[in-house]
C-alpha positions as CSV (number, residue, x, y, z in Angstrom):
1,M,71.5,135.0,-120.9
2,E,69.4,138.0,-122.0
3,L,72.2,140.4,-121.1
4,A,74.7,138.4,-123.1
5,L,72.4,138.3,-126.1
6,S,71.6,142.0,-125.9
7,T,75.3,142.9,-125.9
8,A,76.0,140.5,-128.8
9,R,73.2,142.2,-130.8
10,A,74.7,145.6,-130.2
11,K,78.2,144.4,-131.2
12,K,76.7,142.7,-134.2
13,R,75.4,146.1,-135.3
14,C,79.0,147.5,-135.0
15,A,80.1,144.9,-137.6
16,E,77.1,145.3,-139.9
17,R,77.6,149.1,-140.1
18,G,81.3,148.8,-140.7
19,Y,82.7,150.0,-137.4
20,I,84.6,146.8,-136.8
21,E,85.3,143.5,-138.6
22,D,83.8,140.6,-136.8
23,P,83.0,137.5,-138.9
24,Y,82.3,135.5,-135.7
25,V,79.5,137.4,-134.0
26,S,76.8,136.0,-136.4
27,H,77.5,132.5,-135.0
28,F,76.3,133.7,-131.6
29,V,73.3,135.9,-132.5
30,A,71.2,135.1,-135.6
31,D,69.0,138.2,-135.7
32,R,70.0,141.6,-136.9
33,G,72.1,143.9,-134.7
34,T,70.3,146.3,-132.5
35,G,70.9,149.8,-131.3
36,D,71.0,153.4,-132.5
37,P,74.0,155.2,-134.0
38,S,75.0,156.8,-130.7
39,M,75.2,153.5,-128.9
40,T,77.0,151.8,-131.8
41,R,79.7,154.5,-131.9
42,G,80.0,154.1,-128.2
43,Y,80.4,150.4,-128.5
44,Y,83.1,150.9,-131.1
45,A,85.0,153.1,-128.7
46,R,84.5,150.7,-125.9
47,I,85.7,147.7,-128.0
48,R,88.7,149.7,-129.4
49,A,89.9,151.0,-126.0
50,I,89.6,147.6,-124.2
51,E,91.4,145.7,-127.0
52,L,94.3,148.2,-126.9
53,T,95.1,146.7,-123.5
54,F,95.3,143.1,-124.8
55,P,99.1,143.2,-125.4
56,F,99.6,143.3,-121.6
57,G,99.1,139.5,-121.5
58,P,96.7,136.6,-121.1
59,R,93.3,137.8,-120.0
60,L,90.6,136.8,-117.5
61,V,87.3,137.9,-119.0
62,L,84.5,138.3,-116.4
63,G,81.0,138.1,-117.6
64,A,82.3,137.2,-121.1
65,G,78.9,136.5,-122.6
66,F,79.2,136.0,-126.4
67,D,82.2,138.3,-126.8
68,T,84.3,137.3,-129.8
69,S,87.6,139.0,-129.0
70,F,89.4,135.7,-128.5
71,W,88.8,134.8,-132.2
72,R,89.3,138.3,-133.6
73,C,92.4,139.3,-131.6
74,G,94.0,136.0,-130.6
75,G,96.1,135.6,-127.4
76,K,95.1,133.4,-124.5
77,A,91.9,133.9,-122.4
78,V,89.9,132.5,-119.6
79,E,86.2,133.4,-120.0
80,V,83.9,133.3,-117.0
81,D,80.1,133.5,-117.0
82,A,77.0,131.9,-115.8
83,P,76.6,128.2,-116.6
84,D,73.9,128.6,-119.2
85,V,75.9,131.3,-121.1
86,I,79.2,129.3,-121.1
87,R,77.5,126.0,-122.1
88,A,75.8,127.8,-125.0
89,K,79.0,129.5,-126.1
90,R,81.0,126.3,-125.9
91,E,78.3,124.5,-128.0
92,I,78.2,127.2,-130.6
93,A,82.0,127.3,-130.9
94,K,82.0,123.5,-131.4
95,R,79.2,123.5,-133.9
96,N,81.0,126.1,-136.0
97,S,84.4,124.6,-135.6
98,L,85.9,127.7,-133.9
99,R,89.3,127.1,-132.5
100,V,89.5,126.9,-128.7
101,D,93.2,126.3,-128.2
102,G,94.3,128.9,-125.7
103,L,90.7,129.5,-124.5
104,D,89.4,128.2,-121.2
105,F,85.7,128.4,-120.2
106,V,84.7,128.6,-116.5
107,E,81.1,128.3,-115.4
108,A,80.6,130.4,-112.2
109,D,78.4,132.7,-110.2
110,L,80.5,135.9,-110.2
111,N,79.1,136.9,-106.8
112,S,81.1,134.0,-105.3
113,F,83.8,133.5,-107.9
114,V,87.5,133.7,-106.9
115,P,90.1,133.0,-109.6
116,E,92.2,129.9,-109.0
117,S,95.2,131.5,-110.8
118,S,96.2,135.0,-111.7
119,Q,96.0,136.3,-115.2
120,P,97.9,139.6,-115.9
121,L,94.9,141.2,-117.5
122,I,91.3,141.2,-116.1
123,I,88.5,142.5,-118.3
124,A,85.1,143.4,-116.7
125,E,82.5,145.0,-119.0
126,C,79.3,145.9,-117.2
127,V,80.0,143.3,-114.5
128,F,80.5,144.9,-111.1
129,A,77.2,146.9,-111.2
130,Y,75.4,143.5,-111.2
131,L,77.3,142.0,-108.3
132,R,76.5,142.1,-104.6
133,N,80.1,142.6,-103.6
134,D,83.6,143.7,-104.7
135,N,85.3,140.4,-103.7
136,I,86.9,140.0,-107.1
137,L,88.3,143.6,-107.0
138,D,89.6,143.0,-103.5
139,W,91.4,139.8,-104.7
140,A,92.8,141.6,-107.8
141,S,94.2,144.5,-105.7
142,R,96.4,142.0,-103.9
143,Q,98.0,140.6,-107.1
144,E,101.6,141.8,-107.7
145,N,101.3,142.4,-111.4
146,V,97.8,143.0,-112.7
147,L,95.8,145.3,-114.9
148,V,92.0,145.5,-114.3
149,V,90.0,147.1,-117.1
150,I,86.4,148.0,-116.1
151,F,83.6,149.5,-118.2
152,E,80.5,150.6,-116.2
153,P,77.6,153.0,-116.3
154,L,78.4,155.8,-113.8
155,K,76.3,156.7,-110.8
156,S,74.8,160.1,-111.4
157,N,72.2,162.3,-109.8
158,D,71.5,164.5,-112.9
159,K,68.3,164.3,-114.9
160,F,69.9,162.2,-117.7
161,G,71.4,159.8,-115.2
162,K,68.2,159.3,-113.3
163,I,66.3,158.5,-116.6
164,M,69.0,156.1,-117.7
165,F,68.9,154.1,-114.5
166,E,65.1,154.1,-114.5
167,N,65.2,152.5,-117.9
168,F,67.7,149.9,-116.5
169,G,65.2,149.2,-113.7
170,I,62.3,148.7,-116.2
171,R,64.4,146.0,-117.8
172,G,64.9,144.4,-114.4
173,W,68.5,145.6,-114.0
174,N,68.9,147.1,-110.6
175,L,72.5,148.2,-110.7
176,R,74.9,148.8,-107.9
177,T,77.1,151.6,-109.4
178,K,79.9,153.9,-108.4
179,T,80.7,157.5,-109.2
180,M,83.9,158.4,-111.1
181,D,85.4,159.6,-107.8
182,E,84.7,156.3,-106.1
183,W,86.3,154.3,-109.0
184,A,89.4,156.6,-108.9
185,V,90.3,155.5,-105.3
186,L,90.4,151.7,-105.8
187,P,93.2,150.2,-103.7
188,F,95.7,149.7,-106.6
189,Q,99.1,151.3,-107.2
190,K,97.7,153.4,-110.0
191,V,94.1,154.0,-111.2
192,K,92.9,155.9,-114.2
193,A,89.2,156.6,-114.4
194,L,87.9,158.3,-117.5
195,S,84.4,159.1,-118.9
196,M,83.7,157.4,-122.2
197,K,83.3,160.9,-123.6
198,T,87.0,161.5,-122.9
199,V,87.9,158.1,-124.4
200,C,86.0,158.9,-127.5
201,D,87.5,162.4,-127.8
202,R,91.0,160.8,-127.7
203,L,90.4,157.8,-129.9
204,L,88.2,159.2,-132.6
205,V,91.0,161.2,-134.2
206,G,92.9,161.2,-137.5
207,E,91.8,159.1,-140.5
208,E,90.2,156.4,-138.3
209,G,88.2,159.0,-136.4
210,A,87.0,160.6,-139.6
211,R,86.0,157.1,-140.9
212,I,84.0,156.3,-137.8
213,R,82.3,159.7,-137.7
214,G,81.4,159.4,-141.4
215,L,79.6,156.1,-141.0
216,E,76.5,157.5,-139.2
217,P,76.9,161.3,-138.8
218,F,75.0,162.9,-135.9
219,D,72.6,165.7,-136.3
220,D,73.3,166.7,-132.7
221,P,76.7,165.5,-131.4
222,S,76.0,166.9,-128.0
223,E,73.5,164.0,-127.4
224,F,76.3,161.5,-128.0
225,D,78.6,163.4,-125.7
226,L,76.0,163.4,-122.9
227,L,75.4,159.7,-123.2
228,M,79.1,158.9,-123.2
229,S,79.7,161.1,-120.1
230,H,77.5,158.7,-118.1
231,Y,79.7,155.7,-118.8
232,G,83.2,155.2,-117.5
233,L,86.4,153.3,-118.3
234,V,88.6,152.4,-115.3
235,L,92.1,151.0,-115.5
236,A,93.5,149.8,-112.1
237,A,97.2,148.7,-112.2
238,N,99.7,147.1,-110.0
239,G,103.4,146.3,-110.7
240,T,104.4,146.0,-114.3
241,A,100.9,147.2,-115.4
242,V,101.7,150.7,-114.1
243,P,104.2,151.6,-116.8
244,F,102.1,149.8,-119.4
245,L,99.4,152.4,-118.9
246,D,101.7,155.0,-120.4
247,T,101.5,153.1,-123.7
248,L,97.8,153.5,-124.1
249,P,96.9,156.3,-126.5
250,F,93.7,157.4,-124.7
251,L,95.8,158.0,-121.5
252,L,98.6,160.0,-123.1
253,D,97.0,163.3,-122.2
254,D,96.7,162.5,-118.5
């Protein structure tokens, strides 16, 4: 539950500071959003990149927490998380008369979860680092047409990476992570693995990029670049998802 609330607070700050429009997040977390400008801009890029994949089809959201993308973006979704999180989310949605047509909730331990049916799009934000196995990825790799979108902290032996993971450990999060090279060889027909620095460089362009950079200017942009270089976005595709990757603007330079 604490991880779901922590993420919701960070996304709430994105809305409060004008990065995104989200009239729903306040239903799920009452206190003010938390985070610093670097993390908030990073959350914006993460949200934007992942939501650009939504046109591929109905989505299976692993570790959905209090994510509000179903209400903000529409479409159909199956959201999976621990029973206490799902029950709280279902109750909050009911109490605030939020529509749930097209949204299915599944209570499950993701360490033992195997989907009963295949959704074309699988979203996993900070999920696999917390799991004891890669069973869901193994299952997904056998699906004929599937796009798996993964956001994770990257395994790193540099000074910044060691400090980052020490801080995770202090919070009780002992993560099982991969390097960029390890993500790049997942057993799918096509895999794209990018640092979030690369994603930010490609998304924060033009008028929208100028708007985002103007919300909370950085005294030292290199600190943001360093932080983003320690997080990765992975897109693993089979079948019809392979050509779909070519439509994503943050992959056009690859």
